[in-house]
N, C-alpha and C positions, 0 to 999 in steps of 0.2 A: 504494499499500500504506499503510495507516495506521501511523504511527510507534509510537504508544504501545502497542497490543497485541504488536506485534513485540518491543519493548523489554522489555515484562513476561515474554514467553515466554522470550526470551534470558537474562533475569536468573535464570531457574529452572534453567539448565543448569550443572552443575558442571563446571568446566575440569579439564585434566590436570595443571595445574601448568606451570611454565615448560618450554619445549622448546628445543633447539638446532637450528638449521637452517643450511644454506648453500646459495647459489645454484650450480647445475650445469646446463649446457646451455641450449638455448633452442629454442623453436619457434613455431608460430603456430596460432591458432584463426581461420580466416577472416582477418580484417584486424587481429586482435589479435597483438602480439609479446609473448611471455612468456618469462621464465627459469624453468627448472624448479627444484623445492626437493628437497633431500635432508636426512637427519638423522633426528631423532625424529618420523618421520612415523606410526608406529603410534598413538601417544597423539593426535596431530593428527586422524589419520582417524577414530578412535573419537569424538573430541569433535564432529567434523562430523557423524557419525551422531547423536549426542544431540541436536544443534542441529537437525538434520533431523526428528527424532521430536517434539521440543517444538514446532517451528513446525507441523507437520503436525496434531498434536493441538490446537493452537490455531486451526485452520482455514485456515492459509495454504497455498496451492498450492505445492508443490515441483517443479521439473522433475526428470526422470528421468535427466538426464546424469550419466554416471560422474564422481566426484571426482578432479580431477587437481591436487594441490597445486602452486601456481605463483605468481609475482609478475608482474602485468601491467607491462609496460614502456612500451608505446605502442600506440596505435590506428592509427597511420600510420607506415610504415616502408619502407625500401628492402630488397627481399629479400636483398641482399648482407650485411645486418646480421644476419639469421637465421643465415647461413653462418659469419659471422665470430665469433658468439657460441656456435656448436655445441658447442665444447669447453671454454667457459668453466667455471672452477671458482673460486667466490668464498670468502672467509673465512666462518666460522660466527659466528653471533650468537645470543644468547638472546631468545626470544619470551616476554614474560610478560603480554600482554594482547591482545584482540582488539577490533575496532572494527566497528560498523554504519555504513556509509558510503553516502550518498544521491548519485547521480550523475545530473546532467541537463545536457545541452548543454555538456559539457566542464568543468563545475564540480562540485567534490566537497565534501561537508560531513560531518563526523563527527557522527552523531546520538547515539551512546553507545559507551562503551568499558567493557569488563569485564575482570576478571583471567583468565588461563588456569589 
C-alpha cells in the first residue's frame, strides 16, 4: 500500500478529540492475543467510520470485518494467558493521537501520527 496517498487521506479526517479508554478482558483472533477496550468507544467508533469512508473514497480497499476496539498484545501466546487476562481491568488513560503503523516481519514503523 503506498504510504503517501494513505497519509493524505488520513490527514483529512477530523478526530473526535481526546478519549478516555481502559483495558478490560482479553481474547484472541486466531493467533493474536488482544486486550479489550472500554471507555469512550462511541466517538472512537465514529472516528473509525470516518477513516473508513476517507480511505474508501481515496480508492483503498477496506476489509468488511466488524470493528472491535482492542490492543494487540502478542502474536504468540500460551492459551492460559487468555484465561488469566479474561477478567483484567486496567487503569484508564487519555488517548489524544492515532498513528499509522507499518508492520513487516515483526518490525513496526510509525509512518504518521495525527491528533484525535
